[in-house]
C-alpha positions as CSV (number, residue, x, y, z in Angstrom):
1,X,-5.5,-21.3,21.8
2,X,-4.2,-17.9,20.5
3,X,-4.8,-17.6,16.8
4,X,-2.0,-16.8,14.3
5,X,-3.7,-13.4,13.6
6,X,-3.6,-12.5,17.4
7,X,0.0,-13.7,17.6
8,X,1.0,-11.6,14.6
9,X,-0.7,-8.5,16.2
10,X,1.7,-8.9,19.1
11,X,4.6,-8.0,16.8
12,X,3.1,-6.0,14.0
13,X,0.4,-3.5,13.3
14,X,-2.2,-5.4,11.1
15,X,-3.8,-3.4,8.3
16,X,-6.8,-4.5,6.2
17,X,-6.2,-4.4,2.5
18,X,-9.6,-3.9,1.1
19,X,-12.4,-1.5,0.2
20,X,-15.0,-4.0,1.7
21,X,-15.2,-2.2,5.0
22,X,-18.0,-4.6,6.3
23,X,-15.3,-7.2,6.9
24,X,-13.3,-5.0,9.3
25,X,-15.4,-5.9,12.4
26,X,-14.4,-9.6,12.2
27,X,-10.6,-9.0,11.9
28,X,-10.2,-5.7,13.9
29,X,-7.3,-4.2,12.0
30,X,-5.9,-0.9,13.2
31,X,-5.6,0.7,9.7
32,X,-6.9,0.1,6.2
33,X,-5.6,0.6,2.7
34,X,-7.5,1.1,-0.5
35,X,-6.6,1.5,-4.2
36,X,-8.5,2.0,-7.4
37,X,-8.8,-1.8,-8.0
38,X,-10.2,-2.5,-4.5
39,X,-12.7,0.4,-4.8
40,X,-13.8,-0.9,-8.2
41,X,-14.2,-4.3,-6.9
42,X,-16.2,-3.0,-3.8
43,X,-18.7,-0.8,-5.7
44,X,-19.7,-3.8,-7.9
45,X,-21.1,-5.5,-4.8
46,X,-24.8,-5.0,-4.0
47,X,-24.1,-3.9,-0.4
48,X,-22.1,-0.9,-1.6
49,X,-24.5,0.2,-4.4
50,X,-26.4,2.6,-2.2
51,X,-23.2,4.4,-1.2
52,X,-22.1,4.6,-4.8
53,X,-25.5,5.9,-6.0
54,X,-25.8,8.4,-3.2
55,X,-22.3,9.8,-3.9
56,X,-22.9,10.1,-7.7
57,X,-26.3,11.8,-7.1
58,X,-24.9,14.2,-4.5
59,X,-22.2,15.3,-7.0
60,X,-24.2,15.4,-10.2
61,X,-22.9,17.8,-12.8
62,X,-19.4,17.9,-11.4
63,X,-16.4,16.7,-13.4
64,X,-15.8,13.0,-13.3
65,X,-12.5,13.4,-11.4
66,X,-14.3,15.2,-8.6
67,X,-17.0,12.5,-8.4
68,X,-14.3,9.8,-8.1
69,X,-12.6,11.9,-5.3
70,X,-15.9,12.2,-3.4
71,X,-16.4,8.4,-3.8
72,X,-13.0,7.7,-2.4
73,X,-13.7,9.9,0.5
74,X,-17.1,8.3,1.0
75,X,-15.4,4.9,1.4
76,X,-12.6,6.3,3.5
77,X,-15.0,8.0,5.9
78,X,-17.1,4.8,6.3
79,X,-13.9,2.8,6.9
80,X,-12.7,5.3,9.7
81,X,-16.1,4.8,11.5
82,X,-15.0,1.2,12.1
83,X,-11.2,1.2,12.5
84,X,-9.3,3.2,15.2
85,X,-6.4,4.2,13.0
86,X,-5.7,5.5,9.5
87,X,-7.0,4.9,6.0
88,X,-4.9,5.2,2.9
89,X,-6.5,6.9,-0.2
90,X,-4.7,6.7,-3.6
91,X,-4.0,9.5,-6.0
92,X,-5.1,8.7,-9.5
93,X,-2.3,6.5,-11.1
94,X,-2.5,8.6,-14.2
95,X,-0.7,11.3,-12.2
96,X,2.2,9.0,-11.4
97,X,4.7,11.1,-13.5
98,X,3.1,14.5,-12.6
99,X,4.5,16.0,-9.4
100,X,2.5,19.1,-9.4
101,X,-0.7,17.2,-10.2
102,X,-0.1,14.8,-7.5
103,X,0.5,17.5,-5.0
104,X,-2.7,19.3,-5.9
105,X,-4.6,16.0,-5.8
106,X,-3.2,15.3,-2.4
107,X,-4.4,18.6,-1.1
108,X,-7.8,18.2,-2.6
109,X,-8.3,14.7,-1.0
110,X,-7.2,16.0,2.4
111,X,-9.6,19.0,2.1
112,X,-12.4,16.7,1.3
113,X,-11.7,14.5,4.4
114,X,-11.4,17.6,6.6
115,X,-14.7,18.9,5.2
116,X,-16.2,15.6,6.2
117,X,-14.9,16.1,9.8
118,X,-11.9,13.8,9.4
119,X,-8.6,15.0,10.8
120,X,-5.7,14.7,8.3
121,X,-3.7,12.6,10.9
122,X,-6.1,9.7,10.1
123,X,-5.4,9.8,6.4
124,X,-2.4,8.6,4.3
125,X,-2.3,9.9,0.7
126,X,-1.0,7.0,-1.5
127,X,1.4,7.9,-4.3
128,X,3.3,5.7,-6.8
129,X,7.0,5.4,-5.9
130,X,8.2,7.0,-9.1
131,X,10.7,9.9,-8.9
132,X,7.8,12.3,-9.5
133,X,5.7,10.6,-6.8
134,X,8.6,10.9,-4.3
135,X,9.0,14.5,-5.0
136,X,5.3,15.1,-4.5
137,X,5.5,13.3,-1.1
138,X,8.3,15.5,0.0
139,X,6.2,18.6,-0.5
140,X,3.0,17.1,0.9
141,X,4.8,15.9,4.0
142,X,6.1,19.4,4.6
143,X,2.6,20.6,4.3
144,X,1.5,18.2,7.1
145,X,0.0,15.6,4.8
146,X,1.2,12.1,5.5
147,X,2.0,9.9,2.5
148,X,1.9,6.1,1.8
149,X,4.3,5.2,-1.0
150,X,2.9,2.4,-3.1
151,X,4.1,0.3,-6.0
152,X,7.5,-0.1,-4.4
153,X,9.6,-3.0,-5.6
154,X,13.2,-2.0,-4.8
155,X,15.7,-0.6,-2.2
156,X,16.5,2.5,-4.2
157,X,12.8,3.4,-4.3
158,X,12.6,2.9,-0.6
159,X,15.7,4.9,0.2
160,X,14.3,7.9,-2.0
161,X,11.0,7.7,-0.2
162,X,12.7,7.7,3.3
163,X,15.0,10.6,2.4
164,X,12.0,12.6,1.2
165,X,10.4,12.1,4.6
166,X,7.5,9.9,3.5
167,X,5.5,8.6,6.4
168,X,5.1,5.0,5.2
169,X,6.1,2.8,2.3
170,X,4.3,-0.3,1.0
171,X,6.8,-2.7,-0.6
172,X,4.9,-5.3,-2.6
173,X,5.9,-8.8,-1.5
174,X,3.6,-11.0,-3.7
175,X,4.1,-9.1,-7.0
176,X,7.9,-9.5,-6.5
177,X,7.4,-13.2,-5.9
178,X,5.1,-13.4,-9.0
179,X,7.8,-11.9,-11.2
180,X,10.6,-14.1,-10.1
181,X,8.4,-17.2,-10.4
182,X,7.3,-16.4,-13.9
183,X,10.8,-15.5,-14.9
184,X,12.2,-18.8,-13.7
185,X,9.5,-20.8,-15.4
186,X,10.1,-24.5,-15.2
187,X,13.3,-23.9,-13.2
188,X,11.3,-22.4,-10.3
189,X,11.8,-24.4,-7.1
190,X,9.1,-23.5,-4.5
191,X,10.8,-25.2,-1.7
192,X,14.2,-23.5,-2.4
193,X,12.6,-20.1,-3.0
194,X,9.9,-20.1,-0.3
195,X,9.8,-19.1,3.3
196,X,12.7,-16.8,4.3
197,X,14.2,-17.2,0.8
198,X,11.1,-15.9,-0.9
199,X,12.4,-13.0,-3.0
200,X,9.5,-10.6,-1.9
201,X,10.2,-11.4,1.7
202,X,13.9,-10.9,1.2
203,X,13.3,-7.4,-0.4
204,X,11.2,-6.2,2.6
205,X,13.7,-7.6,5.1
206,X,16.5,-5.7,3.3
207,X,14.5,-2.5,3.3
208,X,13.5,-2.9,6.9
209,X,17.1,-3.5,7.9
210,X,18.3,-0.5,5.9
211,X,15.9,1.8,7.5
212,X,16.8,0.6,11.1
213,X,20.5,0.7,10.4
214,X,20.5,4.2,9.1
215,X,17.8,5.7,11.4
216,X,15.0,6.4,8.9
217,X,11.7,6.9,10.7
218,X,9.6,6.0,7.6
219,X,7.3,3.1,8.5
220,X,7.6,-0.1,6.5
221,X,4.3,-1.8,5.6
222,X,4.6,-5.1,3.7
223,X,1.9,-5.5,1.1
224,X,0.6,-7.6,-1.7
225,X,0.8,-11.1,-0.1
226,X,0.1,-14.4,-1.8
227,X,0.4,-16.7,1.2
228,X,0.2,-16.9,4.9
229,X,3.8,-17.9,4.9
230,X,4.9,-14.6,3.3
231,X,3.2,-12.8,6.1
232,X,4.5,-14.8,9.0
233,X,8.1,-14.5,7.7
234,X,7.7,-10.7,8.1
235,X,6.2,-10.8,11.6
236,X,7.7,-7.8,13.4
237,X,7.7,-5.5,10.3
238,X,6.3,-2.2,11.4
239,X,2.9,-2.9,9.6
240,X,1.5,-5.6,7.2
241,X,-1.5,-4.9,5.0
242,X,-3.4,-8.1,4.4
243,X,-6.3,-9.1,2.2
244,X,-9.5,-10.4,3.9
245,X,-9.0,-14.0,2.7
246,X,-5.5,-14.2,4.2
247,X,-6.8,-12.5,7.4
248,X,-9.3,-15.3,7.6
249,X,-6.7,-17.9,7.2
250,X,-4.6,-16.5,10.0
251,X,-7.7,-16.1,12.2
252,X,-8.6,-19.8,11.6
253,X,-5.0,-21.0,12.4
254,X,-3.4,-21.7,15.7
255,X,0.1,-22.2,14.2
256,X,2.8,-20.6,16.2
257,X,4.0,-17.3,14.8
258,X,7.5,-16.2,15.8
259,X,8.9,-12.7,15.4
260,X,11.3,-12.5,12.4
261,X,12.0,-8.9,12.2
262,X,13.1,-6.4,14.9
263,X,15.9,-3.8,15.0
264,X,18.0,-6.2,17.0
265,X,17.5,-9.1,14.6
266,X,18.7,-7.1,11.5
267,X,21.4,-5.1,13.3
268,X,24.3,-7.1,11.9
269,X,23.0,-7.5,8.3
270,X,25.7,-6.2,5.9
271,X,24.1,-3.2,4.1
272,X,25.8,-0.4,2.5
273,X,24.4,3.1,2.4
274,X,23.4,4.3,-1.0
275,X,22.9,7.9,-2.3
276,X,19.9,8.4,-4.4
277,X,19.7,11.5,-6.5
278,X,17.5,11.6,-9.6
279,X,20.0,10.2,-12.1
280,X,21.0,7.4,-9.7
281,X,17.5,6.6,-8.8
282,X,16.4,6.4,-12.5
283,X,19.5,4.2,-13.4
284,X,19.1,1.8,-10.4
285,X,15.4,1.3,-10.9
286,X,15.9,0.9,-14.7
287,X,18.8,-1.6,-13.9
288,X,16.4,-3.8,-12.0
289,X,14.2,-5.5,-14.5
290,X,11.7,-6.8,-11.9
291,X,11.2,-3.3,-10.4
292,X,10.9,-1.6,-13.8
293,X,8.3,-4.1,-15.1
294,X,6.2,-4.3,-12.0
295,X,6.2,-0.6,-11.4
296,X,5.0,0.0,-15.0
297,X,2.5,-2.9,-14.8
298,X,1.1,-1.6,-11.5
299,X,0.6,1.9,-12.8
300,X,-1.1,0.6,-16.0
301,X,-3.4,-1.7,-14.0
302,X,-4.4,1.0,-11.4
303,X,-5.0,3.5,-14.3
304,X,-7.1,1.0,-16.2
305,X,-9.2,0.3,-13.2
306,X,-9.6,4.1,-12.7
307,X,-11.1,4.2,-16.2
308,X,-13.4,1.2,-15.4
309,X,-14.6,3.0,-12.3
310,X,-15.4,6.1,-14.3
311,X,-17.5,3.9,-16.7
312,X,-19.5,2.5,-13.7
313,X,-20.2,6.0,-12.5
314,X,-21.0,7.2,-16.0
315,X,-23.7,4.5,-16.3
316,X,-25.5,6.0,-13.3
317,X,-25.6,9.5,-14.6
């Protein structure tokens, strides 16, 4: 029988959400995404220690930020030897409110990839979906550098990214679900709030419908999943980036997967166009407690993991 993963691939581009590129052969994703947390996790595994040590040795004496960049490119380059599509490489989260710094870092990362023989079309530069990150993406896109907007939790963020011409957005399904479940506490009803009613699933569906209704070409890639059900409820989304454990569950399942998203299926959803200038963006994101808290938390977490990665590298010098 056809596996759930193979069925999903009929409707959606499947992306591997991991820095552990040795798992790609099994699941055959088209693209891959990484972030500081995933790279930190990968370099602590024995099989990646030689790549870490080689990169640190080859860049001895350089500033820590440059060694980190070379490590990100080392992982990205290895990933691109296995997958046919694109890899996402993230800008340091500590630049999330620094437009000029993010633009400069985006150019630096692309140059390193190109120096390694990788065409820029195979790379997505990941930026936090802050106002400053959106403005950085706008410039980078005009410079021919495609961007993946991460830490995205709300429609206003998604609209701003699309209007800036970002290549792709990564709305976080699982983290939205986490927030609402924690907020509800003992009142949370998993049956009532699961499936199509999952708040993370609903958020991505709304963004997808908005993009299709108003003709935005920015790709929607659902991310940060907690369950197989969240994934299958978004079958038909442009892309879905999925962790290895959930990819395995899909590969081991023969459950039927039906298409839930398509331009036709969302054509009649009642969605109003919104204008997102800077004051409106900041107000609307601030007015959404979930989006505000999860965005701030995500930036803090990625920044903290970047510091941990620096300590791992420093211990080898």
